[in-house]
TORLOLO-819465 format. One record per residue (C-alpha): x, y, z; residue in one letter; residue number from 1. Coordinates in nm, 4 decimals, padded with zeros to 6 digits. Layout:
residues N
SITE       east      north         up   resn   resi
SITE          X          Y          Z      a    NUM
...
This chain:
residues 387
SITE       east      north         up   resn   resi
SITE    00.9362   -01.2949    01.8746      x      1
SITE    01.0961   -01.3728    01.5708      x      2
SITE    00.9291   -01.3029    01.2308      x      3
SITE    00.9010   -01.6873    01.1491      x      4
SITE    00.7106   -01.7116    01.4924      x      5
SITE    00.4725   -01.4300    01.4049      x      6
SITE    00.4223   -01.5421    01.0483      x      7
SITE    00.2934   -01.8562    01.1968      x      8
SITE    00.0658   -01.7342    01.4736      x      9
SITE   -00.0755   -01.5057    01.1547      x     10
SITE   -00.1481   -01.8909    00.9833      x     11
SITE   -00.3511   -01.9439    01.2845      x     12
SITE   -00.5026   -01.5968    01.3079      x     13
SITE   -00.8543   -01.5914    01.4505      x     14
SITE   -01.0823   -01.8742    01.6788      x     15
SITE   -01.4482   -01.6548    01.7379      x     16
SITE   -01.7169   -01.6552    01.4475      x     17
SITE   -01.8361   -01.3103    01.3900      x     18
SITE   -02.1595   -01.2530    01.1570      x     19
SITE   -02.1497   -00.9242    00.9273      x     20
SITE   -02.4664   -00.7264    01.0015      x     21
SITE   -02.4082   -00.3812    00.8150      x     22
SITE   -02.1877   -00.2253    00.5534      x     23
SITE   -02.1237    00.1427    00.5154      x     24
SITE   -01.9545    00.3209    00.2502      x     25
SITE   -01.7847    00.6571    00.2759      x     26
SITE   -01.6877    00.8381   -00.0277      x     27
SITE   -01.4610    01.1113    00.0374      x     28
SITE   -01.2310    01.4010   -00.1418      x     29
SITE   -00.9412    01.6260   -00.0497      x     30
SITE   -00.9046    01.9278   -00.2197      x     31
SITE   -00.6002    02.1735   -00.1744      x     32
SITE   -00.3020    01.9239   -00.1273      x     33
SITE   -00.0043    01.8891   -00.3127      x     34
SITE    00.0036    01.6443   -00.6177      x     35
SITE    00.2793    01.4183   -00.6930      x     36
SITE    00.4252    01.4825   -01.0249      x     37
SITE    00.4407    01.1870   -01.2015      x     38
SITE    00.4702    01.0523   -01.5458      x     39
SITE    00.1549    00.8541   -01.5292      x     40
SITE   -00.0468    01.1666   -01.4323      x     41
SITE   -00.0997    01.4389   -01.1759      x     42
SITE   -00.3765    01.3904   -00.8706      x     43
SITE   -00.5502    01.7395   -00.8817      x     44
SITE   -00.7499    01.6475   -00.5663      x     45
SITE   -00.7220    01.3063   -00.3603      x     46
SITE   -01.0646    01.0662   -00.3980      x     47
SITE   -01.0575    00.7995   -00.1241      x     48
SITE   -01.3420    00.4892   -00.0143      x     49
SITE   -01.3556    00.3874    00.2913      x     50
SITE   -01.5835    00.1116    00.4002      x     51
SITE   -01.6654    00.0182    00.7781      x     52
SITE   -01.8746   -00.3371    00.8606      x     53
SITE   -02.0412   -00.4111    01.1232      x     54
SITE   -02.1713   -00.7289    01.3257      x     55
SITE   -02.5346   -00.6720    01.5353      x     56
SITE   -02.3614   -00.6453    01.8992      x     57
SITE   -02.2353   -00.3336    01.7269      x     58
SITE   -01.8710   -00.3937    01.7037      x     59
SITE   -01.6843   -00.2478    01.3743      x     60
SITE   -01.3865   -00.2416    01.1360      x     61
SITE   -01.2916   -00.0059    00.9079      x     62
SITE   -01.0522   -00.0738    00.5470      x     63
SITE   -00.9675    00.1358    00.2357      x     64
SITE   -01.0565    00.0191   -00.1127      x     65
SITE   -00.7945    00.1789   -00.3398      x     66
SITE   -00.9253    00.4735   -00.5351      x     67
SITE   -00.6500    00.7090   -00.6371      x     68
SITE   -00.7359    00.7016   -00.9884      x     69
SITE   -00.9546    00.7781   -01.2118      x     70
SITE   -01.0907    01.1236   -01.0268      x     71
SITE   -01.3954    00.9656   -00.9637      x     72
SITE   -01.3090    00.5778   -00.8830      x     73
SITE   -01.4017    00.6387   -00.5454      x     74
SITE   -01.7868    00.6616   -00.6270      x     75
SITE   -01.7719    00.3860   -00.9373      x     76
SITE   -01.6087    00.0828   -00.6593      x     77
SITE   -01.8589    00.2576   -00.3907      x     78
SITE   -02.1866    00.1902   -00.6300      x     79
SITE   -02.0147   -00.1868   -00.7201      x     80
SITE   -02.0252   -00.2512   -00.3377      x     81
SITE   -02.3587   -00.1535   -00.3287      x     82
SITE   -02.5074   -00.2676   -00.6137      x     83
SITE   -02.3475   -00.5950   -00.6460      x     84
SITE   -02.1519   -00.7141   -00.3720      x     85
SITE   -02.3555   -00.5764   -00.0424      x     86
SITE   -02.5719   -00.8742   -00.0564      x     87
SITE   -02.4004   -01.1308   -00.0352      x     88
SITE   -02.1694   -00.9981    00.1970      x     89
SITE   -02.4457   -00.9348    00.4617      x     90
SITE   -02.5390   -01.2043    00.6931      x     91
SITE   -02.2019   -01.4101    00.6180      x     92
SITE   -02.0283   -01.5697    00.8988      x     93
SITE   -01.6368   -01.6061    00.9268      x     94
SITE   -01.3962   -01.6926    01.1718      x     95
SITE   -01.0481   -01.5849    00.9881      x     96
SITE   -01.0979   -01.2697    00.7257      x     97
SITE   -00.9648   -01.4517    00.4272      x     98
SITE   -01.2913   -01.6911    00.4546      x     99
SITE   -01.4847   -01.4178    00.3600      x    100
SITE   -01.3042   -01.3164    00.0779      x    101
SITE   -01.2096   -01.6106   -00.0510      x    102
SITE   -01.6497   -01.6847   -00.0929      x    103
SITE   -01.6570   -01.3394   -00.2517      x    104
SITE   -01.3976   -01.4378   -00.4944      x    105
SITE   -01.5872   -01.7754   -00.5551      x    106
SITE   -01.9324   -01.5669   -00.6077      x    107
SITE   -01.8195   -01.3356   -00.8198      x    108
SITE   -01.5304   -01.4084   -01.0181      x    109
SITE   -01.6649   -01.5304   -01.3225      x    110
SITE   -01.9222   -01.1698   -01.2864      x    111
SITE   -01.6735   -00.9427   -01.2758      x    112
SITE   -01.4155   -01.1059   -01.5640      x    113
SITE   -01.7798   -01.0798   -01.7733      x    114
SITE   -01.7954   -00.7238   -01.7200      x    115
SITE   -01.4313   -00.6587   -01.7525      x    116
SITE   -01.3290   -00.5365   -01.3854      x    117
SITE   -01.1585   -00.8559   -01.2299      x    118
SITE   -00.9139   -00.5783   -01.1174      x    119
SITE   -01.1469   -00.3509   -00.9478      x    120
SITE   -01.3053   -00.6125   -00.7819      x    121
SITE   -00.9280   -00.6913   -00.6612      x    122
SITE   -00.9150   -00.3417   -00.4998      x    123
SITE   -01.2724   -00.4308   -00.3601      x    124
SITE   -01.1581   -00.7389   -00.1965      x    125
SITE   -00.8424   -00.6158   -00.0501      x    126
SITE   -01.0646   -00.2763    00.1177      x    127
SITE   -01.3087   -00.5657    00.3085      x    128
SITE   -00.9880   -00.7578    00.3949      x    129
SITE   -00.8715   -00.4806    00.6144      x    130
SITE   -01.1865   -00.3490    00.7913      x    131
SITE   -01.2156   -00.7618    00.8632      x    132
SITE   -00.9077   -00.7977    01.0258      x    133
SITE   -01.0183   -00.4528    01.2212      x    134
SITE   -01.3256   -00.5896    01.3058      x    135
SITE   -01.2142   -00.9497    01.4643      x    136
SITE   -00.9404   -00.7668    01.6367      x    137
SITE   -01.2081   -00.5389    01.8030      x    138
SITE   -01.4182   -00.8120    01.9173      x    139
SITE   -01.0875   -00.9967    02.0252      x    140
SITE   -01.0150   -00.6783    02.2128      x    141
SITE   -00.6448   -00.6782    02.0807      x    142
SITE   -00.3936   -00.4800    01.8780      x    143
SITE   -00.2687   -00.6226    01.5718      x    144
SITE    00.1065   -00.5700    01.7568      x    145
SITE   -00.0810   -00.7877    02.0557      x    146
SITE   -00.2173   -00.9879    01.8509      x    147
SITE    00.0820   -01.0859    01.5780      x    148
SITE    00.3188   -01.0857    01.9143      x    149
SITE    00.5433   -00.8047    01.7648      x    150
SITE    00.8392   -00.7143    02.0065      x    151
SITE    00.8457   -00.3451    01.9008      x    152
SITE    00.5368   -00.1029    01.7582      x    153
SITE    00.7816    00.0996    01.5547      x    154
SITE    00.7091    00.0376    01.2251      x    155
SITE    01.0003    00.1561    00.9603      x    156
SITE    00.9225    00.4229    00.6565      x    157
SITE    01.0355    00.5726    00.3614      x    158
SITE    00.9964    00.9255    00.2234      x    159
SITE    00.8241    00.8817   -00.0950      x    160
SITE    00.6958    01.1015   -00.4184      x    161
SITE    00.9178    01.3535   -00.3670      x    162
SITE    00.8418    01.6463   -00.6401      x    163
SITE    01.1406    01.8065   -00.8182      x    164
SITE    01.0602    02.1445   -00.7196      x    165
SITE    01.0607    02.0797   -00.3556      x    166
SITE    01.3141    01.7893   -00.3150      x    167
SITE    01.5690    02.0097   -00.1080      x    168
SITE    01.3100    02.0949    00.1628      x    169
SITE    01.1953    01.7957    00.1778      x    170
SITE    01.4840    01.5694    00.1927      x    171
SITE    01.6187    01.7901    00.4458      x    172
SITE    01.2900    01.7731    00.6435      x    173
SITE    01.2601    01.4174    00.6000      x    174
SITE    01.6150    01.3034    00.7144      x    175
SITE    01.5665    01.5166    01.0026      x    176
SITE    01.2999    01.2833    01.0777      x    177
SITE    01.5325    01.0139    01.0846      x    178
SITE    01.4224    00.8705    00.7226      x    179
SITE    01.6881    00.7333    00.5459      x    180
SITE    01.5112    00.6476    00.2117      x    181
SITE    01.3967    00.8818   -00.0523      x    182
SITE    01.2221    00.8164   -00.3784      x    183
SITE    01.1945    01.0190   -00.6805      x    184
SITE    00.9461    01.0003   -00.9407      x    185
SITE    01.1513    00.9771   -01.2810      x    186
SITE    01.0055    00.9038   -01.6420      x    187
SITE    00.9967    01.2434   -01.8111      x    188
SITE    01.3251    01.2097   -02.0540      x    189
SITE    01.6818    01.0554   -01.9716      x    190
SITE    01.8299    01.4168   -01.9293      x    191
SITE    01.5185    01.5454   -01.6797      x    192
SITE    01.5496    01.2433   -01.5323      x    193
SITE    01.9251    01.2171   -01.4443      x    194
SITE    01.9051    01.5926   -01.3585      x    195
SITE    01.6363    01.5747   -01.0972      x    196
SITE    01.7748    01.2546   -00.9295      x    197
SITE    02.1506    01.4113   -00.9588      x    198
SITE    01.9901    01.7065   -00.7541      x    199
SITE    01.8011    01.5019   -00.5271      x    200
SITE    02.0937    01.3087   -00.4513      x    201
SITE    02.2977    01.6283   -00.3433      x    202
SITE    02.0779    01.6844   -00.0733      x    203
SITE    02.0525    01.3334    00.0642      x    204
SITE    02.3008    01.2692    00.3765      x    205
SITE    02.5697    01.0367    00.2821      x    206
SITE    02.4548    00.7272    00.4168      x    207
SITE    02.0863    00.7914    00.2716      x    208
SITE    01.9540    00.6495   -00.0179      x    209
SITE    01.7699    00.7971   -00.3679      x    210
SITE    01.5531    00.5589   -00.5283      x    211
SITE    01.3361    00.5961   -00.8517      x    212
SITE    00.9699    00.5374   -00.9655      x    213
SITE    00.9170    00.5497   -01.3212      x    214
SITE    00.5578    00.4388   -01.2821      x    215
SITE    00.5984    00.1617   -01.5747      x    216
SITE    00.6903    00.4595   -01.8222      x    217
SITE    00.9551    00.2393   -01.9824      x    218
SITE    01.0155   -00.0387   -02.2497      x    219
SITE    01.2960   -00.2769   -02.2073      x    220
SITE    01.5240   -00.0651   -02.4375      x    221
SITE    01.4514    00.2570   -02.2688      x    222
SITE    01.4721    00.1112   -01.8981      x    223
SITE    01.8125   -00.0320   -02.0008      x    224
SITE    01.9071    00.3244   -02.0973      x    225
SITE    01.7699    00.5110   -01.8188      x    226
SITE    01.9365    00.2763   -01.5792      x    227
SITE    02.2639    00.3014   -01.7139      x    228
SITE    02.2871    00.6856   -01.7341      x    229
SITE    02.1612    00.6674   -01.3531      x    230
SITE    02.3909    00.3886   -01.2485      x    231
SITE    02.6592    00.6016   -01.1193      x    232
SITE    02.4137    00.7655   -00.8638      x    233
SITE    02.3595    00.4236   -00.7069      x    234
SITE    01.9727    00.4370   -00.6377      x    235
SITE    01.8752    00.2154   -00.4023      x    236
SITE    01.6476    00.0889   -00.6098      x    237
SITE    01.4485    00.1180   -00.9337      x    238
SITE    01.0637    00.0719   -00.9324      x    239
SITE    00.8615   -00.0257   -01.1845      x    240
SITE    01.0791    00.0369   -01.4736      x    241
SITE    00.8747   -00.2072   -01.6753      x    242
SITE    00.5249   -00.2205   -01.7153      x    243
SITE    00.3692   -00.5231   -01.5014      x    244
SITE    00.1967   -00.7023   -01.7476      x    245
SITE    00.5610   -00.6862   -01.9333      x    246
SITE    00.6779   -01.0063   -02.0583      x    247
SITE    00.8762   -01.1854   -01.7492      x    248
SITE    01.1454   -01.2640   -01.9493      x    249
SITE    01.1936   -00.8705   -02.0095      x    250
SITE    01.1971   -00.8248   -01.6632      x    251
SITE    01.4665   -01.0651   -01.6288      x    252
SITE    01.6724   -00.9442   -01.8428      x    253
SITE    01.6646   -00.5987   -01.7454      x    254
SITE    01.7655   -00.7379   -01.3986      x    255
SITE    02.0829   -00.8990   -01.5501      x    256
SITE    02.1611   -00.5711   -01.7311      x    257
SITE    02.1901   -00.2930   -01.4238      x    258
SITE    02.3249   -00.3398   -01.0605      x    259
SITE    02.0681   -00.1375   -00.9440      x    260
SITE    01.8077   -00.3672   -00.7925      x    261
SITE    01.4171   -00.3803   -00.9103      x    262
SITE    01.1292   -00.3320   -00.7100      x    263
SITE    00.7896   -00.3172   -00.8037      x    264
SITE    00.4411   -00.4721   -00.7043      x    265
SITE    00.1322   -00.2386   -00.6764      x    266
SITE    00.0216   -00.3623   -00.9601      x    267
SITE    00.1050   -00.7295   -00.8958      x    268
SITE   -00.2149   -00.9449   -00.8500      x    269
SITE   -00.1675   -01.2820   -00.6380      x    270
SITE    00.0621   -01.5168   -00.4493      x    271
SITE    00.1496   -01.6694   -00.8072      x    272
SITE    00.2705   -01.3767   -01.0044      x    273
SITE    00.4627   -01.2475   -00.6822      x    274
SITE    00.6425   -01.5850   -00.6963      x    275
SITE    00.7166   -01.5461   -01.0517      x    276
SITE    00.8355   -01.1854   -01.0492      x    277
SITE    01.0790   -01.2888   -00.7560      x    278
SITE    01.1700   -01.5153   -00.9586      x    279
SITE    01.2463   -01.2640   -01.2614      x    280
SITE    01.4709   -01.0823   -01.0352      x    281
SITE    01.2332   -00.8669   -00.8187      x    282
SITE    01.4471   -00.7483   -00.5208      x    283
SITE    01.1835   -00.5601   -00.3396      x    284
SITE    00.7869   -00.6700   -00.3418      x    285
SITE    00.5400   -00.4138   -00.2614      x    286
SITE    00.2280   -00.4945   -00.2542      x    287
SITE   -00.0306   -00.2303   -00.1769      x    288
SITE   -00.2968   -00.3045    00.1150      x    289
SITE   -00.5739   -00.1628   -00.0314      x    290
SITE   -00.5004   -00.3223   -00.4347      x    291
SITE   -00.4303   -00.6499   -00.3341      x    292
SITE   -00.4443   -00.9011   -00.0889      x    293
SITE   -00.5342   -00.6791    00.1698      x    294
SITE   -00.3597   -00.8112    00.5050      x    295
SITE   -00.4127   -01.1319    00.5007      x    296
SITE   -00.2381   -01.1517    00.1345      x    297
SITE    00.0686   -00.9254    00.2535      x    298
SITE    00.1190   -01.1529    00.5429      x    299
SITE    00.0970   -01.4700    00.3369      x    300
SITE    00.3266   -01.3046    00.0615      x    301
SITE    00.5864   -01.2173    00.3804      x    302
SITE    00.5627   -01.5957    00.4805      x    303
SITE    00.6410   -01.6725    00.1290      x    304
SITE    00.9121   -01.4463    00.0349      x    305
SITE    01.2563   -01.5501   -00.1334      x    306
SITE    01.5623   -01.5334    00.0503      x    307
SITE    01.7119   -01.2362   -00.2246      x    308
SITE    01.3794   -01.0480   -00.1936      x    309
SITE    01.2515   -00.7891    00.0417      x    310
SITE    00.8892   -00.6825    00.1352      x    311
SITE    00.8269   -00.2987    00.1293      x    312
SITE    00.4825   -00.2353    00.1455      x    313
SITE    00.3091    00.0159   -00.1065      x    314
SITE    00.1194    00.2694   -00.0356      x    315
SITE   -00.0650    00.5983   -00.1195      x    316
SITE   -00.4208    00.7078    00.0040      x    317
SITE   -00.5686    00.8005    00.3795      x    318
SITE   -00.4355    00.7230    00.7383      x    319
SITE   -00.6426    00.4058    00.7624      x    320
SITE   -00.4746    00.2427    00.5031      x    321
SITE   -00.1665    00.3830    00.5591      x    322
SITE   -00.1915    00.2247    00.8895      x    323
SITE   -00.2637   -00.0823    00.7841      x    324
SITE    00.0461   -00.0627    00.5434      x    325
SITE    00.2698    00.0074    00.8790      x    326
SITE    00.1319   -00.3039    01.0399      x    327
SITE    00.2510   -00.5114    00.7243      x    328
SITE    00.5811   -00.3612    00.7462      x    329
SITE    00.6479   -00.4471    01.1331      x    330
SITE    00.5086   -00.7639    01.0784      x    331
SITE    00.7198   -00.8444    00.7670      x    332
SITE    01.0634   -00.8023    01.0010      x    333
SITE    01.3709   -00.5838    01.0438      x    334
SITE    01.4183   -00.5181    00.6617      x    335
SITE    01.0382   -00.3965    00.5599      x    336
SITE    01.0198   -00.0407    00.5312      x    337
SITE    00.6581    00.1356    00.4753      x    338
SITE    00.6347    00.3564    00.2434      x    339
SITE    00.4912    00.7272    00.3344      x    340
SITE    00.3932    00.9652    00.0675      x    341
SITE    00.5586    01.3287    00.1620      x    342
SITE    00.2803    01.6083   -00.0108      x    343
SITE    00.0346    01.7581    00.1789      x    344
SITE   -00.2895    01.5317    00.1796      x    345
SITE   -00.5283    01.5596    00.4745      x    346
SITE   -00.6771    01.2189    00.4159      x    347
SITE   -00.3667    01.1315    00.5410      x    348
SITE   -00.2788    01.3961    00.7849      x    349
SITE   -00.6324    01.4688    00.9152      x    350
SITE   -00.8897    01.2208    00.8508      x    351
SITE   -00.7924    01.0215    01.2147      x    352
SITE   -00.6216    01.2983    01.3682      x    353
SITE   -00.2605    01.3262    01.4437      x    354
SITE   -00.1446    00.9762    01.4313      x    355
SITE    00.1299    00.9242    01.1994      x    356
SITE    00.4329    01.0784    01.3414      x    357
SITE    00.7484    01.0067    01.2460      x    358
SITE    01.0225    00.9894    01.4636      x    359
SITE    01.3720    00.7917    01.3875      x    360
SITE    01.2286    00.7283    01.0739      x    361
SITE    00.9477    00.5161    01.2534      x    362
SITE    00.6329    00.5272    01.3182      x    363
SITE    00.3872    00.4149    01.6375      x    364
SITE    00.1128    00.1635    01.5192      x    365
SITE   -00.2020    00.1882    01.7575      x    366
SITE   -00.2064    00.0238    02.1225      x    367
SITE   -00.5903    00.0215    02.1045      x    368
SITE   -00.8023   -00.2892    02.0059      x    369
SITE   -00.7938   -00.3145    01.6335      x    370
SITE   -00.6004   -00.2591    01.3471      x    371
SITE   -00.6508    00.0907    01.2507      x    372
SITE   -00.7623    00.4047    01.3662      x    373
SITE   -01.0987    00.5184    01.2947      x    374
SITE   -01.1303    00.8274    01.1184      x    375
SITE   -01.2904    01.1051    01.3112      x    376
SITE   -01.6420    01.1821    01.2655      x    377
SITE   -01.6102    01.5105    01.1829      x    378
SITE   -01.3453    01.4490    00.9344      x    379
SITE   -01.5829    01.1673    00.7716      x    380
SITE   -01.8136    01.5032    00.7265      x    381
SITE   -01.5918    01.7373    00.5897      x    382
SITE   -01.4413    01.5467    00.3171      x    383
SITE   -01.7604    01.3785    00.2269      x    384
SITE   -01.7478    01.3479   -00.1309      x    385
SITE   -02.1367    01.3751   -00.3067      x    386
SITE   -02.1972    01.1975   -00.6312      x    387
């Protein structure tokens, strides 16, 4: 099935009504891993928040609500779901997952505007949408690959968040796994950035590509200077060279001033905003499945991409959200590639078992009914994060 046909089926989606009977929340935390070194700040531990939705007949679906920052974001968002959202979620009957999130948005948008957390609300809706897709597919008895009608279950990936101190080892290792794109964090000062990217490029095979990510750390003047200095190294793209809330005219001006393609999306919310960014020069749109839109939003975005833009899903979290992101990349067509953090994180490698093996640069999607692979009970207990 070609991409257009797959997206047409995505729009049709499901046909069986389901009623939500229970919601379970799992704040998790992994310690002892390796933090990505970012201008934004480090991650001394890996917090996460998983959600499980259940129907009366015992069917279930797992999702992930973005909770990387701040350190106890998982607890905060779990309390919001328990105290505010759960009462209106339970008893809801739906056919398509986006019916539920649309109703919740209509019910609570003013509430979250009032308390100053409308984007936290979007994170919660995104995680719920993942769980709803997983639930609906399990009830249907189909995997995501079967339901969408994909011709392959292999999702392309790129190596992300490579620390300067470990660049040589990781680029050599991941190029050996068939990955061809390697993302380096910058934003530490022009001299440091140039040295970091130059060294990384030396380790990169000639037919592979370095990308850079400054995590919104530059203004327009700084971004122009930085990209000009890095131009000779020909980064494949520059991610978040400006703040996500910067004037769109600044994004457009930056795009016109450099040959390096611009990327962004993990901090963009809503179809309209994504469209505006694409019109302002973004070549790579990077929605985060656990942060905005869930699976429904990402597939709708992929369906409406302008010709000059590509969808490369952003992700950094647990194996649950990672698999959902891989599914989106597989559905978005042959030009989509999914982000995978290279740093040690047991919530990615241990939580759901050994399911994210990279071969020829790709990861195989699940064949069992559902969207994602459920976490192992013993791992949920091991990583449980008490208040």
